[in-house]
N, C-alpha and C positions, 0 to 999 in steps of 0.2 A: 384468430391466427391462421395463416395459410397452412394447408395440410402437410406439405412436404418441404424439406430443405432443397437448395439448389442441387442439380446433378453433381456427382462427385467429379471434381477437377483438381488440378494441381493448384493449391492455395498458398504455395510458398511465399508469393509476393506479399501476402497479407502481413507477414511478420518479418520483413526484410531486416529490421534492426536486430532481430534475434538469430538470424541465419548464421550457423557456424562457419560455413564456407565464406560468407561475406566478411565475418569478423577476421577470418584468417588473412584477408587482404589488407587488414589494418592492424598489424601486430603492434603490441606495446610492451615496453619493458617496465614491469611494475616495481622493479627494484631501483629504478633510476630516480634520483633526487629531482622532484618537480621544480626546485629553484634553479636547476641547471638547464631546463628545457626552454627554448625560445618561446615566447608567448604565442606567436603565430602558429606554433606547432602543437599547442596544447589541445587535447580532446578530452575534457573532463567527464564526458558522458560514456567513456568506454567501460563496458561491464566488467572487464578484468580488474579495473581499479577498485571496484566495489567488492569483488570476490576476494581480492588480496587485502581489503580493508585499509587502503592507502588513499582513497579519494579525498578524505578531509584535508590532507596536506595540499592537494591541488587547489581546493577551494580557498584555503587560507591564503595562498599566494595570490589568487585572483582577486579576493576581497581587498588585498593591499595594493595591488598594482594595476588591475584591469577589471573592475567590478562588473562591467557589462562587456563581456568578452565575445569576440567573433571567431568561431571555428569555421574556416573556409572549406575544409575537406575532411570528411569522416564517413563512416559506414552509414550514417544517418543523412548524409548531405550536409549542406552548410546550416549552422544554427548559432543563435546568440545565447550565451549563458548569463543569467541574471543571478548574482551571488549575494547582494546586500539586502538586508531586511526591508528597508523602506522601498527600494526599487521593486522587490517582489510584491510587496503590498500594493504598489501602484498598478502593476500588471494584473494581479489577481482581482483587483477591485474595478477594473475598467473593461468589462466584456464587450463594450461597443467599439473599442479600439483593438483589443486582443481577443480573437475568436477561438472558441473551443470546437468549432465545426470540424468533424473528422473528414469531411469531403475536401477540406483545405489542408488536411494533414495536422490538425490542431492537437489532438491527444491520441496516444495509443495506449491501450491497456498494458502492453508489454514494454513500454518505454517511450523514448523520444519519438516524435512524429515521423512516420514513414515519408521518404522524399517523394514517392510516387504512389499514393494509395490507389488501389484498384476499386473503382466505384461499384463494380459488379459483384465482387466477392469481398465483403468486409463484415465486421461485427459492430454495427452501430449500437450505441447505448446512450442513455440520456446525459451522461457526463461528457459525451462527445457532441453535444448539441448546444446551440444558442437558444435564447428565448425566441418564440414562445414554446417550442416543442420541449425544450429542457424543463421549463417550469411545469408544464402540463404533466409530463411523465413523472417528474420528481414528486409532485403532489400526490400521485396515486399511492406511492409507498410510504410517504411521510408519516401517516398515522401510526405506523409501527414503531416510530422512534420518539413519540411524544413522552413528556414527563409522566403522565398518568399511566401509560403502558409500562414504562420502565420501573415504576414503583412496584407494579405487580410482578415484574420479572425478578426483582432482587432476591426474594426468598428462594426461587428456583436456582438462580446463579450460585447462591451460597450453599445450597444443598449439594449441588454438583461439585463445587470447589472442594467441599469437605470430603466427599467420596473420593475424589481424585487424589487429594493430598494424603488421606489416610491409607490409601492403597500403594503409596510409593515405597520402594525398598529403602531400608535404613542401613546406613554405614556401608553402602556399596555403590559403585558408579552406575549412573544411568543417564540417558539423554533427556534433559529437561524439556527440550523442544517437543519431542514426541509424547512424553509421558504426562506433561502438564499443559503447556501452551496450546498444542494442537487439540488435546482432548477437550479442554474447556470451550475453546472457540468452535470446535466441530459440533459439540453437543448443542451449543446455543444456535448455531446456524440451522441445524436440523429442526429445532423448535420454530425458528423464524419462518422457515419454508413449509412447516407443517408436514414433514416427512418422517418416516420411522427412524428412531435413533440408530438402528443397526445399519442404516444407509449413510450415516454421517461421514464415514471414511471415504465414500465416493466424492463427497463435497471437497474434502481435503485433497484427495487425489487430483481432482480437476483444477483446484486452485494451484496445486504444485505444478500441474501440467502447463498452465498459463505462464508461470514464472520460469519454467525450465525448458521452454520450447527450443532455445538455442544452446542448451547444455548437452554435449554429446554423452555425458554420463547417464542421461535420461532417455534421449531419443536420437536415433541415428540421423534422422532428417526432420525438418519442420513439418513435412507432410505427415509423417508418422504421428507426431504430437497432435497435429490438428485433427487427425482422424479420431483421436481419443476425445477431443472436445466435442465432436459431433455425437459421441455416446452420451455426453451430458445433455445435449438437446433431446435425444431420444428418450432419456429417462424423464426429463421434465415435460416433454410432450405428453407422456402418459399422465403425469400429475395434472397438467393443464386440463386434459379431457375429463379427469375425475372431478376437478373443481367446477367444470361447466355443468355437471349433472346435479350439483347441489342446489336445493331449493332456496336456501339462504346463504349469501356469501359468507365465507369464513373470515377469520381475522389474520390469516397467514399471508405471506408476501405473494404467493402464487394466486391465491383468491383475489387479492387486490389487483394484480395484473390482469387476471381473467375478466374482471368486472369493471376495470377502469376504462373510461371513455377513450382516453388517448393511448391505451395499451392493448385493448381487446383484439385489435386487428393487426397486430405486429406480424411481419413476415418471420419465418423461422430464424434467419440469421440475426435479426434484431432481438427476438426473444432470447436466443442464446447469448447475445451480447449483454443484455441487461441482467440475465441470470449470472453470468460470469462476473459482471461488475459487482453485484450484490454479494457473491461468494468471496471474491477477492477483498472487497471492502469490509466484509464482516469477519474474514479470517486472517489474512496476511497482516493487516494493520495491528489488530489487537494481539495476535499471537507473537509478533515480533516485539511488541512493547512489553509483554509479559516476560519474554526471554531477555530482552535488552535491559530490563530493570534488575534482573539477577546479575547480569554481567557488570552493570554499572556499580552496583553495591559491592561486588567483588573487587572491582578496581579502586573503589573508594571505601575501604573498610571503616574509616572513621564515621562516614555517613551511615553505614549499617549499624554501628554501635549507637549512634545518635537515635536511629529509628527504633532500636530495641528499647532504649530508655524512654523514648517519647513516641509511642505508637500512634498518637493523635496526628503526627506529622505525615501519615499516609495521605491525608487529604491534599497536602501541597506536593508530596512526592509524586503522585500520579501524573499531573501535568508536566512535572520535571522529567519523568521517564519518557513521556511522549515527545517532549522537546529534544531530549538527549538522543533518543533512538531515531527520531524522524523517519518512521517506517515507510512513508511515501517520499522517496528522495526528491522527486520532481514532478511537475506537470508542465506541459508545453502548450503554447498558443501560436496563432498565426496573426500577424499584424494586418489589420483591415485597411490601414492608411499609413502614409508616411508619418513618423512621429520621432520625438527625441526621448532618449532614456539614458540617464547617467552621462550626459554629454556625447552620446553616440547617436548617429542617425539611423534609425530603423526604417527600412523600406517596406511598402505595402507588399504583402506576400511572404515576408521573412518569418522564419520559425524562431520563436522566443521561448527559452526554457527557464522556468522558475525553479531554482535549486533550493527547496525548502531545507534540505540538510545543511546547506551553507548558511542561509539566512538565520537559522537557529543557533549558529556559532558566531554571529556578527557581534563583536565586542562593542561596537558603537551603538548598538540598539539594546543589548542585553549585558548587564554587568557580569563579569566573570563567566562569559558565555562558554568558555572551554573547560569549566569545572562543573561537576555534577553536585548539586547542592539541594538537599531535600527540603530545606526550610527557606526557600527564596521568598522575598517580599512580594513579588509579582510573578508567580510561577506560570500563570496562564498567558504570559506574553511569549508566544511562540507561533510558528507558521505551519505546524504539522497538520492542522485541520483545513488549511487553506482559508481564503476569504471571499467575500462577495457571494454571488449566486451559487457557486460550486462548493461552498463550505461543507465539510464532511457531514453527511446526514446522520450517521450513526455515532457521532463523537461522544454523546452522553452515555450510550450503551457501552462503548469501549472503555470509557473512564470508570463506569460502574464495575465492569468485570475486573479491571485492574485493582480498584479499591478493595473489592470483596476478596479477591485471591490473596492480596497482601495482608488483609486483616486476619485471614485464616492461616496464612503462613506463619505469622508472628505468634499465633496461639500454639503452634506445634513445634517449630524448629528454632533451635538456638543458633544454628549455622547452616548456610548453604555454601558449600565449598566448591568452587570451580576447579576441576582436577585435570583439565586438558584444554587445548586450544579450541576456540570456537571455529566452526566452518561457516563461511558466509555464502550468500546466494550470488550466483552469476547474473546480476541484474543491476542496471542503473535506475530502475523504476522503483521496485520494492527493495528497501534496505533491510534485507532479511538475514536471519541466522538459521542455518540448516541444522546445526548440531551444537549442543552445549553440554559437555560431560560434567556432571556434578555429583556431589555426595552430600546428603542431608543428615543432620544430627538432631535428635529430639531434644526438646527443652527438658 
């Protein structure tokens, strides 16, 4: 890896889609009925819709009236929204037509592709690459997520889940996100990276930084937030150098990157990009599924009663939670050639957004898609992990954490009562829950 990051410069352009000033140029009334908005004025990717938890209403209308929808003007530039299950599958499974290459604006960690990505200052990561580079770098870290390794991890996950749940306050309000979801995923991330457990909160902080770069509650400017991300690079630069000194490669993610043929010579911004990809992929997705499951069972108390009577249904409930929450709301691609999709003509160079959160509610593909049902016949029919070469690498680890935490929850609590309104993330990329006030009751 190169010794130093680029000289400090204004990197605001790197995250144009999250820039608060830019969003201010595209105001949106989140209280407006989406059925009353002209289709050519709809911008379903606006982060305010997700923070207000009204985005699903926009997608419901688009699935019915304009499943492949063109937004001509937005803070992201023009883009196509793909909202139906089968159309999303088509895009996600055809990387030779729909590219992930970040140099084309294909995917952004913070959301929909930037209209004018700066090639000199970017955070490349393997999810933003096409083959062969994507495949080569993905293979470096893939051994961490094999079934053999996961079997070894289950006992540790259960031990930590038990400690977290046993330490929760009883019969008083607390934030489930911070006390449970973040704690479990943070501890597992530290293990995967091979860093001290006392540093796990740094990982959570940097993950939150990525998702809140455009939120004025967190950072006054994008520049301020990005300076925090370079502290992540500085920390992991030290870890990288420690791993280089080891006589035998370790089994943690950093050791794999240090000794991987396709990753050992990454420049600093690419190293940081891949670190953030692994942090966000390992934290935001699972933590929001853990929280989303509690909220779903609160909204569907009959399903919670069914679960208490039949705890074996956890196995089918886990993928249902992941479908219902859809923690990664979208991924975006760039068309490499003229093509047709859903009766619309997509031109070479057009940005195409796959709305997993919408496809997971497609009634034509999934029976009773707008209901949370823990004993579905085919619960794994969902889009939350993606398809094709970019299918989520850590899907089985995420499912295992969900399964184990719910097995232990049912042993301890007769009730998890949501006692206040959830607060959602200002992001159209991660469908996240920032706060969920709850009260638990022992069995």
